[in-house]
N, C-alpha and C positions, 0 to 999 in steps of 0.2 A: 171160324165164324166170319160171315160177311159183315161189312159195315152196317148194312140194313138190319141184320140179325142182332148185332150189338146195340144198335139204336133202340130196337124193340125191347131188349132186356132192360135198358135204362128207363124207357118209357113205362114199362110194367112196374119198375121199382117206384117211380113217382106215383103211379096209380095206387100202389099199395100204401105209400105214405099218406096219400090223400084220403084214403078210407080208414086210416088208423091201423092198418094191418102190418105192424112192425115185424112180426115173425116172417111174413112173406117177403118183405123187403130184405131182411137179414139172410134169407135163403138164397138171394141173388148175389151174395158176396162170397168170395173165396174164404176159406178158413183163416188164411193169413193176411187178410185185407189190410192195406196201408191207407188209413183214413185221416184226413185233416180238414175239419170244418172251419170255416172263416179264418183264414190265415191272417195273422197280425192282431187279433183281439188281445186285450189285456188280461192279466191273471184273475181279474174279478168276474170274468165270463166263464161260468162253469163248464160249458161245452166246448171251450177253446182248447187248442193243443192237439197234438197228434195222438192217434189211437192205432193199436195193432191187434188184429183179429176180431172175429164176430162178437165175442163177449164184450170187449171194450167199446165196440160200435153200438151194441145194445145199450150200454151205459150212456153213451152220447145221446141216443134218442130218448132215454129216460130223462136226462137233464134238459134237453130241448122241451119235452112235454111238460116238465115241471116248472120251467122258467119263462116260456114264451107262449103267448096267445096269438096265433096267426090270424089276422083279419083277411089277408090275401096271400096266397102262395101260388105263383103262376110260372111254371116252366113254359117258355114261349117259343123257343126255337131249338131244334135238335140238329146237330151237325156231326156226322160220323165220317171218320177217315181211318181205315185200317182198324186197329184195336183201340182207337181213341174216340170217345163221344164227348162233345162239348155241348152244354146246355146253357142257353141265355134265358134269363127270367127276371122276375120281380117279386119281392115280398114286402108285406106291411104287417107289423106286429106290435104288440104291447108286451113289455117285460113285466111279468106278474109281480115281482118283488118291489118294483119302483113305480109302476104305472106309466112309465115313459114310453112314448110312441116312437117307432122306428120304421123307416121304409128305405128300400134300396133296390137298384138293379143289381143283378149278380151274374156270375159265370161259375158254373160247376163243371169240372173236368174229370172224366172217368177213363181209366185204362182197364181194358178187358183182358181176361185170360181164360181160355177154354170155356167160354159161355158164361162167365161170372165176372163181377166187378172186383178187380184186384187192387185198384188204387183210386182214391177220390181226393180232390182238392176243391175248396170253395173260396171264391174271391168276391168280396163285396165291400161295403163301407165299414171297414173294421173299426175305425175311430168312432163312427156314429154308434155302432153296436156297443163298444166298450163304454161310451158315455152314458148309454141307457141303463147300464148295470150299476153305475156309480152314484 
């Protein structure tokens, strides 16, 4: 796949997330996807920690939907180089269980394999997120 094709796959995954179509998003992942949302969050953040495979990533999205109310979720810049796609963005949310507000710029890094997302890493204000759950 070309870098532009890889970027389009990632953009389509964000579009699926934006319309709440998690099955479509999951179909863009390899069966053995290596997923780690918000590296560095504390153990009180349910969607923290590494995941392996589509089933565990589906659980990740259930936990996000069950605990976070996004007010803004904005992927702003997509950069593709070979099999890596880097996305810069911003989100603002409220943690449902505590009512605490959170906002942060973020970087999400995708590694592609054969037209699918094989690896994902998210970097943002992990301490700020952790504090919103406590």
